[in-house]
N, CA, C, O and the ligand as a Tripos MOL2 file, in Angstrom:
@<TRIPOS>MOLECULE
protein
  285   283    72     0     0
PROTEIN
NO_CHARGES

@<TRIPOS>ATOM
      1 N          93.8980  107.4800  124.9470 N.3       1 MET1
      2 CA         93.5010  108.7550  124.0640 C.3       1 MET1
      3 C          94.1680  108.6920  122.9030 C.2       1 MET1
      4 O          95.3560  108.3860  122.8070 O.2       1 MET1
      5 N          93.2770  109.0370  121.7980 N.am      2 PRO2
      6 CA         93.8080  109.2950  120.4030 C.3       2 PRO2
      7 C          94.8530  110.1280  120.1860 C.2       2 PRO2
      8 O          95.0700  111.0510  120.9720 O.2       2 PRO2
      9 N          95.5000  109.9480  119.2790 N.am      3 ILE3
     10 CA         96.5750  111.0060  118.7090 C.3       3 ILE3
     11 C          96.1580  111.6530  117.4020 C.2       3 ILE3
     12 O          96.0710  110.9490  116.3960 O.2       3 ILE3
     13 N          95.9030  112.9140  117.3580 N.am      4 TYR4
     14 CA         95.5160  113.5650  116.1810 C.3       4 TYR4
     15 C          96.7430  114.0950  115.3210 C.2       4 TYR4
     16 O          97.8010  114.4130  115.8640 O.2       4 TYR4
     17 N          96.5740  114.1600  114.1670 N.am      5 GLU5
     18 CA         97.5100  114.8950  113.3600 C.3       5 GLU5
     19 C          96.8920  116.2810  112.9150 C.2       5 GLU5
     20 O          95.7250  116.4130  112.5460 O.2       5 GLU5
     21 N          97.7630  117.2280  112.9910 N.am      6 TYR6
     22 CA         97.4820  118.7950  112.6420 C.3       6 TYR6
     23 C          98.3290  119.2400  111.6940 C.2       6 TYR6
     24 O          99.5110  118.9000  111.7510 O.2       6 TYR6
     25 N          97.8610  120.0810  110.6590 N.am      7 ARG7
     26 CA         98.5710  120.8790  109.8590 C.3       7 ARG7
     27 C          98.4340  122.3580  110.0600 C.2       7 ARG7
     28 O          97.3140  122.7320  110.4070 O.2       7 ARG7
     29 N          99.2870  123.1960  109.9210 N.am      8 CYS8
     30 CA         99.1950  124.4920  110.0940 C.3       8 CYS8
     31 C          98.8220  125.1670  108.7320 C.2       8 CYS8
     32 O          99.5120  124.9860  107.7290 O.2       8 CYS8
     33 N          97.8080  125.8770  108.7370 N.am      9 ASP9
     34 CA         97.5370  126.4260  107.2790 C.3       9 ASP9
     35 C          98.3920  127.7130  107.1120 C.2       9 ASP9
     36 O          98.5070  128.1420  105.9640 O.2       9 ASP9
     37 N          98.9700  128.3400  108.0690 N.am     10 LYS10
     38 CA         99.8450  129.3360  107.7930 C.3      10 LYS10
     39 C         101.1020  129.0820  107.2880 C.2      10 LYS10
     40 O         101.5060  129.6720  106.2860 O.2      10 LYS10
     41 N         101.9650  128.0120  108.0600 N.am     11 CYS11
     42 CA        103.2450  127.8220  107.7870 C.3      11 CYS11
     43 C         103.4190  126.3770  107.1960 C.2      11 CYS11
     44 O         104.4550  126.0130  106.6380 O.2      11 CYS11
     45 N         102.3900  125.6440  107.3570 N.am     12 GLY12
     46 CA        102.5860  124.3320  106.6860 C.3      12 GLY12
     47 C         103.1690  123.2580  107.7250 C.2      12 GLY12
     48 O         103.2630  122.0790  107.3820 O.2      12 GLY12
     49 N         103.5320  123.6570  108.9140 N.am     13 TYR13
     50 CA        103.9790  122.7420  109.7820 C.3      13 TYR13
     51 C         102.9800  121.5990  110.2420 C.2      13 TYR13
     52 O         101.8210  121.7820  110.6160 O.2      13 TYR13
     53 N         103.5930  120.4810  110.1530 N.am     14 GLU14
     54 CA        102.5740  119.1740  110.5900 C.3      14 GLU14
     55 C         103.0830  118.7420  112.0570 C.2      14 GLU14
     56 O         104.2620  118.8180  112.4030 O.2      14 GLU14
     57 N         102.1300  118.3210  112.7920 N.am     15 PHE15
     58 CA        102.5380  117.9380  114.0610 C.3      15 PHE15
     59 C         101.3550  117.1210  114.7240 C.2      15 PHE15
     60 O         100.2230  117.3000  114.2760 O.2      15 PHE15
     61 N         101.5400  116.2980  115.6880 N.am     16 GLU16
     62 CA        100.7690  115.4410  116.4490 C.3      16 GLU16
     63 C         100.4580  115.8320  117.7970 C.2      16 GLU16
     64 O         101.2840  116.3180  118.5700 O.2      16 GLU16
     65 N          99.2780  115.6160  118.0570 N.am     17 LYS17
     66 CA         98.9950  116.1160  119.5250 C.3      17 LYS17
     67 C          97.9050  114.9990  120.1700 C.2      17 LYS17
     68 O          96.8590  114.6950  119.5970 O.2      17 LYS17
     69 N          98.2670  114.5370  121.2500 N.am     18 ARG18
     70 CA         97.3920  113.5500  121.9150 C.3      18 ARG18
     71 C          96.3690  114.3230  122.8430 C.2      18 ARG18
     72 O          96.6740  115.0300  123.8040 O.2      18 ARG18
     73 N          95.2770  114.0910  122.4390 N.am     19 VAL19
     74 CA         94.1680  114.8940  123.0700 C.3      19 VAL19
     75 C          92.9550  113.9730  123.5350 C.2      19 VAL19
     76 O          92.6590  112.9110  122.9870 O.2      19 VAL19
     77 N          92.3230  114.5100  124.5800 N.am     20 SER20
     78 CA         91.2030  113.7540  125.2370 C.3      20 SER20
     79 C          89.9970  113.8660  124.1780 C.2      20 SER20
     80 O          90.0840  114.6360  123.2220 O.2      20 SER20
     81 N          88.9550  113.1200  124.3790 N.am     21 PHE21
     82 CA         87.9550  113.3230  123.5310 C.3      21 PHE21
     83 C          87.0990  114.5670  123.5930 C.2      21 PHE21
     84 O          86.4750  115.0180  122.6320 O.2      21 PHE21
     85 N          87.1240  115.0590  124.7550 N.am     22 SER22
     86 CA         86.4370  116.3890  125.1240 C.3      22 SER22
     87 C          87.1380  117.5780  124.4230 C.2      22 SER22
     88 O          86.5720  118.6210  124.0950 O.2      22 SER22
     89 N          88.3910  117.2950  124.2440 N.am     23 GLN23
     90 CA         89.1440  118.3370  123.4200 C.3      23 GLN23
     91 C          89.3580  118.1110  122.0510 C.2      23 GLN23
     92 O          90.0060  118.9440  121.4180 O.2      23 GLN23
     93 N          88.9000  117.0790  121.4820 N.am     24 SER24
     94 CA         89.1520  116.7340  120.1700 C.3      24 SER24
     95 C          88.6190  117.8280  119.1490 C.2      24 SER24
     96 O          89.0870  117.9950  118.0230 O.2      24 SER24
     97 N          87.7650  118.4170  119.6050 N.am     25 GLU25
     98 CA         87.1650  119.6720  118.3590 C.3      25 GLU25
     99 C          87.9010  120.6760  118.7740 C.2      25 GLU25
    100 O          87.4620  121.6610  118.1790 O.2      25 GLU25
    101 N          88.9380  121.0510  119.5850 N.am     26 ILE26
    102 CA         89.4210  122.2270  119.8280 C.3      26 ILE26
    103 C          90.7450  122.1830  118.9740 C.2      26 ILE26
    104 O          91.5050  121.2320  119.1500 O.2      26 ILE26
    105 N          91.0060  122.9940  118.2150 N.am     27 LEU27
    106 CA         92.2700  123.1810  117.4480 C.3      27 LEU27
    107 C          93.4380  123.6660  118.1650 C.2      27 LEU27
    108 O          93.3110  124.7770  118.6790 O.2      27 LEU27
    109 N          94.5170  123.0840  118.3020 N.am     28 PRO28
    110 CA         95.5960  123.5640  118.9600 C.3      28 PRO28
    111 C          96.2800  124.6610  118.1540 C.2      28 PRO28
    112 O          95.8880  124.8030  116.9950 O.2      28 PRO28
    113 N          97.2690  125.4710  118.6140 N.am     29 GLU29
    114 CA         97.7680  126.4830  117.9310 C.3      29 GLU29
    115 C          99.1200  125.7100  117.4400 C.2      29 GLU29
    116 O          99.5410  124.7030  118.0090 O.2      29 GLU29
    117 N          99.7230  126.2940  116.3480 N.am     30 CYS30
    118 CA        100.8650  125.7380  115.7350 C.3      30 CYS30
    119 C         102.1520  125.9640  116.8360 C.2      30 CYS30
    120 O         102.3240  127.0870  117.3090 O.2      30 CYS30
    121 N         102.8750  125.0430  117.1430 N.am     31 PRO31
    122 CA        104.0310  125.0220  117.7100 C.3      31 PRO31
    123 C         105.0720  125.7790  117.1100 C.2      31 PRO31
    124 O         105.9210  126.3750  117.7730 O.2      31 PRO31
    125 N         105.0180  125.7660  115.6680 N.am     32 ALA32
    126 CA        105.9760  126.6060  115.2440 C.3      32 ALA32
    127 C         105.9200  128.1470  114.9410 C.2      32 ALA32
    128 O         106.8960  128.8920  115.0240 O.2      32 ALA32
    129 N         104.7140  128.5100  114.5960 N.am     33 CYS33
    130 CA        104.5350  129.8300  114.3150 C.3      33 CYS33
    131 C         103.4640  130.4330  115.1480 C.2      33 CYS33
    132 O         103.0260  131.5690  114.9640 O.2      33 CYS33
    133 N         103.0060  129.4990  116.2030 N.am     34 LYS34
    134 CA        101.8440  130.0470  117.2150 C.3      34 LYS34
    135 C         100.5070  130.4430  116.4270 C.2      34 LYS34
    136 O          99.5920  130.9260  117.0940 O.2      34 LYS34
    137 N         100.3470  130.2780  115.1240 N.am     35 SER35
    138 CA         99.1510  130.5960  114.5740 C.3      35 SER35
    139 C          98.1550  129.6260  115.0760 C.2      35 SER35
    140 O          98.4800  128.4970  115.4450 O.2      35 SER35
    141 N          96.6630  130.1680  115.0930 N.am     36 GLY36
    142 CA         95.6050  129.3120  115.5620 C.3      36 GLY36
    143 C          94.9990  128.6460  114.2580 C.2      36 GLY36
    144 O          94.0390  127.8780  114.3180 O.2      36 GLY36
    145 N          95.6600  129.0120  113.0130 N.am     37 GLU37
    146 CA         94.8820  128.4730  111.8090 C.3      37 GLU37
    147 C          95.4540  127.1940  111.5010 C.2      37 GLU37
    148 O          96.3130  127.1100  110.6230 O.2      37 GLU37
    149 N          94.9990  126.0360  112.2390 N.am     38 THR38
    150 CA         95.3690  124.6720  112.2730 C.3      38 THR38
    151 C          94.2400  123.9470  111.7230 C.2      38 THR38
    152 O          93.1370  124.4740  111.8640 O.2      38 THR38
    153 N          94.3260  122.6710  111.0330 N.am     39 GLU39
    154 CA         93.4020  121.9530  110.5490 C.3      39 GLU39
    155 C          93.7740  120.5200  110.9390 C.2      39 GLU39
    156 O          94.9110  120.0700  110.7930 O.2      39 GLU39
    157 N          92.5780  119.7220  111.5240 N.am     40 LYS40
    158 CA         92.8770  118.2920  111.9490 C.3      40 LYS40
    159 C          92.9140  117.4610  110.7660 C.2      40 LYS40
    160 O          92.0660  117.6190  109.8870 O.2      40 LYS40
    161 N          93.8300  116.5840  110.6670 N.am     41 LYS41
    162 CA         94.1190  115.5990  109.5290 C.3      41 LYS41
    163 C          93.5790  114.2610  110.1080 C.2      41 LYS41
    164 O          93.7090  114.0170  111.3080 O.2      41 LYS41
    165 N          92.9590  113.3770  109.2350 N.am     42 ILE42
    166 CA         92.4320  112.1610  109.5930 C.3      42 ILE42
    167 C          93.8610  111.2740  109.8730 C.2      42 ILE42
    168 O          94.7270  111.0330  109.0310 O.2      42 ILE42
    169 N          93.8530  110.9240  111.0810 N.am     43 SER43
    170 CA         94.9580  110.0640  111.5450 C.3      43 SER43
    171 C          94.4200  108.5400  112.0210 C.2      43 SER43
    172 O          94.4870  107.5230  111.3300 O.2      43 SER43
    173 N          93.9200  108.6370  113.2570 N.am     44 MET44
    174 CA         93.6670  107.4290  113.9380 C.3      44 MET44
    175 C          92.4110  106.6650  113.3110 C.2      44 MET44
    176 O          92.2100  105.4660  113.5080 O.2      44 MET44
    177 N          91.5660  107.5030  112.5170 N.am     45 PHE45
    178 CA         90.5050  106.6520  111.9530 C.3      45 PHE45
    179 C          90.6200  106.3030  110.5470 C.2      45 PHE45
    180 O          91.3180  106.8960  109.7240 O.2      45 PHE45
    181 N          89.8850  105.2980  110.3400 N.am     46 CYS46
    182 CA         89.9060  104.5800  108.8460 C.3      46 CYS46
    183 C          89.7330  105.7270  107.8260 C.2      46 CYS46
    184 O          88.7890  106.5170  107.8250 O.2      46 CYS46
    185 N          90.6800  105.7170  107.0310 N.am     47 ALA47
    186 CA         90.5810  106.6140  105.7120 C.3      47 ALA47
    187 C          90.3500  106.2230  104.5180 C.2      47 ALA47
    188 O          90.4000  106.9740  103.5430 O.2      47 ALA47
    189 N          89.9710  104.5500  104.4620 N.am     48 HIS48
    190 CA         89.7880  103.9820  103.3710 C.3      48 HIS48
    191 C          88.5980  104.7860  102.5420 C.2      48 HIS48
    192 O          87.5760  105.2010  103.0910 O.2      48 HIS48
    193 N          88.8780  104.9310  101.2140 N.am     49 GLY49
    194 CA         87.7180  105.4060  100.5660 C.3      49 GLY49
    195 C          87.7970  107.1220  100.5540 C.2      49 GLY49
    196 O          87.2060  107.8350   99.7440 O.2      49 GLY49
    197 N          88.4540  107.4710  101.3790 N.am     50 VAL50
    198 CA         88.4100  108.9540  101.7330 C.3      50 VAL50
    199 C          89.8450  109.5220  100.8870 C.2      50 VAL50
    200 O          89.7200  110.4830  100.1270 O.2      50 VAL50
    201 N          91.0180  108.9510  101.0490 N.am     51 THR51
    202 CA         92.2370  109.3830  100.5400 C.3      51 THR51
    203 C          92.1640  108.4750   99.0150 C.2      51 THR51
    204 O          92.9320  108.8910   98.1470 O.2      51 THR51
    205 N          91.5400  107.6140   98.7570 N.am     52 GLY52
    206 CA         91.6470  106.8180   97.4530 C.3      52 GLY52
    207 C          92.5940  105.9900   97.6470 C.2      52 GLY52
    208 O          92.8270  105.3430   96.6260 O.2      52 GLY52
    209 N          93.3060  105.7010   98.6010 N.am     53 GLY53
    210 CA         94.5400  104.7740   98.7470 C.3      53 GLY53
    211 C          94.0000  103.3620   98.9610 C.2      53 GLY53
    212 O          92.8690  103.1680   99.4070 O.2      53 GLY53
    213 N          94.7240  102.5190   98.6770 N.am     54 SER54
    214 CA         94.3950  101.0290   98.7260 C.3      54 SER54
    215 C          95.5870  100.2270   99.0800 C.2      54 SER54
    216 O          96.7340  100.6420   98.9170 O.2      54 SER54
    217 N          95.3030   99.1290   99.5440 N.am     55 GLY55
    218 CA         96.3760   98.1800   99.8340 C.3      55 GLY55
    219 C          96.9890   98.4370  101.2800 C.2      55 GLY55
    220 O          97.9600   97.7570  101.6130 O.2      55 GLY55
    221 N          96.5320   99.2720  102.0510 N.am     56 SER56
    222 CA         97.1300   99.4900  103.3220 C.3      56 SER56
    223 C          96.2650   99.1150  104.3350 C.2      56 SER56
    224 O          96.3710   99.6160  105.4540 O.2      56 SER56
    225 N          95.3950   98.2650  104.0610 N.am     57 SER57
    226 CA         94.2620   97.5430  105.1140 C.3      57 SER57
    227 C          95.0230   96.5730  106.0050 C.2      57 SER57
    228 O          95.8620   95.8890  105.4180 O.2      57 SER57
    229 N          94.8900   96.3920  107.2770 N.am     58 CYS58
    230 CA         95.3540   95.4410  108.1570 C.3      58 CYS58
    231 C          94.0910   94.7110  108.7230 C.2      58 CYS58
    232 O          92.9190   95.0770  108.6340 O.2      58 CYS58
    233 N          94.5770   93.6480  109.2980 N.am     59 SER59
    234 CA         93.4600   92.7700  109.8610 C.3      59 SER59
    235 C          92.4900   93.3860  110.6270 C.2      59 SER59
    236 O          91.3560   92.9110  110.6660 O.2      59 SER59
    237 N          92.8470   94.5830  111.3650 N.am     60 GLY60
    238 CA         92.0400   95.3170  112.2460 C.3      60 GLY60
    239 C          90.9540   96.0020  111.4080 C.2      60 GLY60
    240 O          89.7630   96.0210  111.7210 O.2      60 GLY60
    241 N          91.5810   96.6650  110.1120 N.am     61 CYS61
    242 CA         90.7920   97.3850  109.1490 C.3      61 CYS61
    243 C          89.5240   96.4300  108.6710 C.2      61 CYS61
    244 O          88.3290   96.7250  108.6660 O.2      61 CYS61
    245 N          90.0700   95.3700  108.3300 N.am     62 GLU62
    246 CA         89.1010   94.3780  107.6260 C.3      62 GLU62
    247 C          88.2090   94.0370  108.6950 C.2      62 GLU62
    248 O          87.0530   93.8000  108.3440 O.2      62 GLU62
    249 N          88.4620   93.9610  109.8580 N.am     63 GLY63
    250 CA         87.4770   93.6530  110.8020 C.3      63 GLY63
    251 C          86.3010   94.7710  111.3540 C.2      63 GLY63
    252 O          85.4140   94.6170  112.1940 O.2      63 GLY63
    253 N          86.6720   95.9660  110.5220 N.am     64 GLY64
    254 CA         85.9490   97.1920  110.8800 C.3      64 GLY64
    255 C          86.2740   97.9740  111.8810 C.2      64 GLY64
    256 O          85.6970   99.0530  112.0120 O.2      64 GLY64
    257 N          87.2430   97.5720  112.7500 N.am     65 SER65
    258 CA         88.0700   98.3790  113.7160 C.3      65 SER65
    259 C          89.3140   98.9630  113.5040 C.2      65 SER65
    260 O          90.2260   98.1380  113.5630 O.2      65 SER65
    261 N          89.6830  100.1790  113.2620 N.am     66 CYS66
    262 CA         90.8090  100.5990  112.7870 C.3      66 CYS66
    263 C          91.6540  101.3510  113.7600 C.2      66 CYS66
    264 O          92.6440  102.0030  113.4280 O.2      66 CYS66
    265 N          91.1840  101.2190  115.0420 N.am     67 ALA67
    266 CA         92.0050  102.0530  116.0920 C.3      67 ALA67
    267 C          93.2040  101.5940  116.3950 C.2      67 ALA67
    268 O          94.0270  102.2850  116.9960 O.2      67 ALA67
    269 N          93.4230  100.4100  116.0200 N.am     68 SER68
    270 CA         94.8190   99.8920  116.6580 C.3      68 SER68
    271 C          95.7980  100.0130  115.5620 C.2      68 SER68
    272 O          96.9850   99.9670  115.8840 O.2      68 SER68
    273 N          95.4780  100.1670  114.2630 N.am     69 CYS69
    274 CA         96.6540  100.2860  113.2440 C.3      69 CYS69
    275 C          96.9430  101.7080  112.7190 C.2      69 CYS69
    276 O          98.0200  101.9080  112.1580 O.2      69 CYS69
    277 N          96.0200  102.7400  112.8700 N.am     70 GLY70
    278 CA         96.0850  104.1310  112.5780 C.3      70 GLY70
    279 C          95.7410  104.2850  111.0380 C.2      70 GLY70
    280 O          96.1200  105.3170  110.4850 O.2      70 GLY70
    281 N          95.1180  103.4250  110.3760 N.am     71 HIS71
    282 CA         94.6010  103.6310  109.2480 C.3      71 HIS71
    283 C          93.2780  103.8410  109.1030 C.2      71 HIS71
    284 O          92.8030  104.0400  107.9850 O.2      71 HIS71
    285 ZN        102.4570  127.3060  111.8380 Zn       72 ZN72
@<TRIPOS>BOND
     1     1     2 1
     2     2     3 1
     3     3     4 2
     4     3     5 am
     5     5     6 1
     6     6     7 1
     7     7     8 2
     8     7     9 am
     9     9    10 1
    10    10    11 1
    11    11    12 2
    12    11    13 am
    13    13    14 1
    14    14    15 1
    15    15    16 2
    16    15    17 am
    17    17    18 1
    18    18    19 1
    19    19    20 2
    20    19    21 am
    21    21    22 1
    22    22    23 1
    23    23    24 2
    24    23    25 am
    25    25    26 1
    26    26    27 1
    27    27    28 2
    28    27    29 am
    29    29    30 1
    30    30    31 1
    31    31    32 2
    32    31    33 am
    33    33    34 1
    34    34    35 1
    35    35    36 2
    36    35    37 am
    37    37    38 1
    38    38    39 1
    39    39    40 2
    40    39    41 am
    41    41    42 1
    42    42    43 1
    43    43    44 2
    44    43    45 am
    45    45    46 1
    46    46    47 1
    47    47    48 2
    48    47    49 am
    49    49    50 1
    50    50    51 1
    51    51    52 2
    52    51    53 am
    53    53    54 1
    54    54    55 1
    55    55    56 2
    56    55    57 am
    57    57    58 1
    58    58    59 1
    59    59    60 2
    60    59    61 am
    61    61    62 1
    62    62    63 1
    63    63    64 2
    64    63    65 am
    65    65    66 1
    66    66    67 1
    67    67    68 2
    68    67    69 am
    69    69    70 1
    70    70    71 1
    71    71    72 2
    72    71    73 am
    73    73    74 1
    74    74    75 1
    75    75    76 2
    76    75    77 am
    77    77    78 1
    78    78    79 1
    79    79    80 2
    80    79    81 am
    81    81    82 1
    82    82    83 1
    83    83    84 2
    84    83    85 am
    85    85    86 1
    86    86    87 1
    87    87    88 2
    88    87    89 am
    89    89    90 1
    90    90    91 1
    91    91    92 2
    92    91    93 am
    93    93    94 1
    94    94    95 1
    95    95    96 2
    96    95    97 am
    97    97    98 1
    98    98    99 1
    99    99   100 2
   100    99   101 am
   101   101   102 1
   102   102   103 1
   103   103   104 2
   104   103   105 am
   105   105   106 1
   106   106   107 1
   107   107   108 2
   108   107   109 am
   109   109   110 1
   110   110   111 1
   111   111   112 2
   112   111   113 am
   113   113   114 1
   114   114   115 1
   115   115   116 2
   116   115   117 am
   117   117   118 1
   118   118   119 1
   119   119   120 2
   120   119   121 am
   121   121   122 1
   122   122   123 1
   123   123   124 2
   124   123   125 am
   125   125   126 1
   126   126   127 1
   127   127   128 2
   128   127   129 am
   129   129   130 1
   130   130   131 1
   131   131   132 2
   132   131   133 am
   133   133   134 1
   134   134   135 1
   135   135   136 2
   136   135   137 am
   137   137   138 1
   138   138   139 1
   139   139   140 2
   140   139   141 am
   141   141   142 1
   142   142   143 1
   143   143   144 2
   144   143   145 am
   145   145   146 1
   146   146   147 1
   147   147   148 2
   148   147   149 am
   149   149   150 1
   150   150   151 1
   151   151   152 2
   152   151   153 am
   153   153   154 1
   154   154   155 1
   155   155   156 2
   156   155   157 am
   157   157   158 1
   158   158   159 1
   159   159   160 2
   160   159   161 am
   161   161   162 1
   162   162   163 1
   163   163   164 2
   164   163   165 am
   165   165   166 1
   166   166   167 1
   167   167   168 2
   168   167   169 am
   169   169   170 1
   170   170   171 1
   171   171   172 2
   172   171   173 am
   173   173   174 1
   174   174   175 1
   175   175   176 2
   176   175   177 am
   177   177   178 1
   178   178   179 1
   179   179   180 2
   180   179   181 am
   181   181   182 1
   182   182   183 1
   183   183   184 2
   184   183   185 am
   185   185   186 1
   186   186   187 1
   187   187   188 2
   188   187   189 am
   189   189   190 1
   190   190   191 1
   191   191   192 2
   192   191   193 am
   193   193   194 1
   194   194   195 1
   195   195   196 2
   196   195   197 am
   197   197   198 1
   198   198   199 1
   199   199   200 2
   200   199   201 am
   201   201   202 1
   202   202   203 1
   203   203   204 2
   204   203   205 am
   205   205   206 1
   206   206   207 1
   207   207   208 2
   208   207   209 am
   209   209   210 1
   210   210   211 1
   211   211   212 2
   212   211   213 am
   213   213   214 1
   214   214   215 1
   215   215   216 2
   216   215   217 am
   217   217   218 1
   218   218   219 1
   219   219   220 2
   220   219   221 am
   221   221   222 1
   222   222   223 1
   223   223   224 2
   224   223   225 am
   225   225   226 1
   226   226   227 1
   227   227   228 2
   228   227   229 am
   229   229   230 1
   230   230   231 1
   231   231   232 2
   232   231   233 am
   233   233   234 1
   234   234   235 1
   235   235   236 2
   236   235   237 am
   237   237   238 1
   238   238   239 1
   239   239   240 2
   240   239   241 am
   241   241   242 1
   242   242   243 1
   243   243   244 2
   244   243   245 am
   245   245   246 1
   246   246   247 1
   247   247   248 2
   248   247   249 am
   249   249   250 1
   250   250   251 1
   251   251   252 2
   252   251   253 am
   253   253   254 1
   254   254   255 1
   255   255   256 2
   256   255   257 am
   257   257   258 1
   258   258   259 1
   259   259   260 2
   260   259   261 am
   261   261   262 1
   262   262   263 1
   263   263   264 2
   264   263   265 am
   265   265   266 1
   266   266   267 1
   267   267   268 2
   268   267   269 am
   269   269   270 1
   270   270   271 1
   271   271   272 2
   272   271   273 am
   273   273   274 1
   274   274   275 1
   275   275   276 2
   276   275   277 am
   277   277   278 1
   278   278   279 1
   279   279   280 2
   280   279   281 am
   281   281   282 1
   282   282   283 1
   283   283   284 2
@<TRIPOS>SUBSTRUCTURE
     1 MET1         2 RESIDUE 1 A MET
     2 PRO2         6 RESIDUE 1 A PRO
     3 ILE3        10 RESIDUE 1 A ILE
     4 TYR4        14 RESIDUE 1 A TYR
     5 GLU5        18 RESIDUE 1 A GLU
     6 TYR6        22 RESIDUE 1 A TYR
     7 ARG7        26 RESIDUE 1 A ARG
     8 CYS8        30 RESIDUE 1 A CYS
     9 ASP9        34 RESIDUE 1 A ASP
    10 LYS10       38 RESIDUE 1 A LYS
    11 CYS11       42 RESIDUE 1 A CYS
    12 GLY12       46 RESIDUE 1 A GLY
    13 TYR13       50 RESIDUE 1 A TYR
    14 GLU14       54 RESIDUE 1 A GLU
    15 PHE15       58 RESIDUE 1 A PHE
    16 GLU16       62 RESIDUE 1 A GLU
    17 LYS17       66 RESIDUE 1 A LYS
    18 ARG18       70 RESIDUE 1 A ARG
    19 VAL19       74 RESIDUE 1 A VAL
    20 SER20       78 RESIDUE 1 A SER
    21 PHE21       82 RESIDUE 1 A PHE
    22 SER22       86 RESIDUE 1 A SER
    23 GLN23       90 RESIDUE 1 A GLN
    24 SER24       94 RESIDUE 1 A SER
    25 GLU25       98 RESIDUE 1 A GLU
    26 ILE26      102 RESIDUE 1 A ILE
    27 LEU27      106 RESIDUE 1 A LEU
    28 PRO28      110 RESIDUE 1 A PRO
    29 GLU29      114 RESIDUE 1 A GLU
    30 CYS30      118 RESIDUE 1 A CYS
    31 PRO31      122 RESIDUE 1 A PRO
    32 ALA32      126 RESIDUE 1 A ALA
    33 CYS33      130 RESIDUE 1 A CYS
    34 LYS34      134 RESIDUE 1 A LYS
    35 SER35      138 RESIDUE 1 A SER
    36 GLY36      142 RESIDUE 1 A GLY
    37 GLU37      146 RESIDUE 1 A GLU
    38 THR38      150 RESIDUE 1 A THR
    39 GLU39      154 RESIDUE 1 A GLU
    40 LYS40      158 RESIDUE 1 A LYS
    41 LYS41      162 RESIDUE 1 A LYS
    42 ILE42      166 RESIDUE 1 A ILE
    43 SER43      170 RESIDUE 1 A SER
    44 MET44      174 RESIDUE 1 A MET
    45 PHE45      178 RESIDUE 1 A PHE
    46 CYS46      182 RESIDUE 1 A CYS
    47 ALA47      186 RESIDUE 1 A ALA
    48 HIS48      190 RESIDUE 1 A HIS
    49 GLY49      194 RESIDUE 1 A GLY
    50 VAL50      198 RESIDUE 1 A VAL
    51 THR51      202 RESIDUE 1 A THR
    52 GLY52      206 RESIDUE 1 A GLY
    53 GLY53      210 RESIDUE 1 A GLY
    54 SER54      214 RESIDUE 1 A SER
    55 GLY55      218 RESIDUE 1 A GLY
    56 SER56      222 RESIDUE 1 A SER
    57 SER57      226 RESIDUE 1 A SER
    58 CYS58      230 RESIDUE 1 A CYS
    59 SER59      234 RESIDUE 1 A SER
    60 GLY60      238 RESIDUE 1 A GLY
    61 CYS61      242 RESIDUE 1 A CYS
    62 GLU62      246 RESIDUE 1 A GLU
    63 GLY63      250 RESIDUE 1 A GLY
    64 GLY64      254 RESIDUE 1 A GLY
    65 SER65      258 RESIDUE 1 A SER
    66 CYS66      262 RESIDUE 1 A CYS
    67 ALA67      266 RESIDUE 1 A ALA
    68 SER68      270 RESIDUE 1 A SER
    69 CYS69      274 RESIDUE 1 A CYS
    70 GLY70      278 RESIDUE 1 A GLY
    71 HIS71      282 RESIDUE 1 A HIS
    72 ZN72       285 GROUP 0 **** ****
């Protein structure tokens, strides 16, 4: 199962949660302040070209599959 990163819009707390694909669109509540106002961050998926970062690619990324490196 993929691990997603979330960030609380209310208090700024960032946390990770392992969720199944069927639950991937459900935003968990913040463990710090119990707010439901959380947003999912890009974590397990390739973020090349999204964040503007470069130089962080691995052999998996170059091959088109980024599931193993987290980039
Ligand atoms: Zn919070």
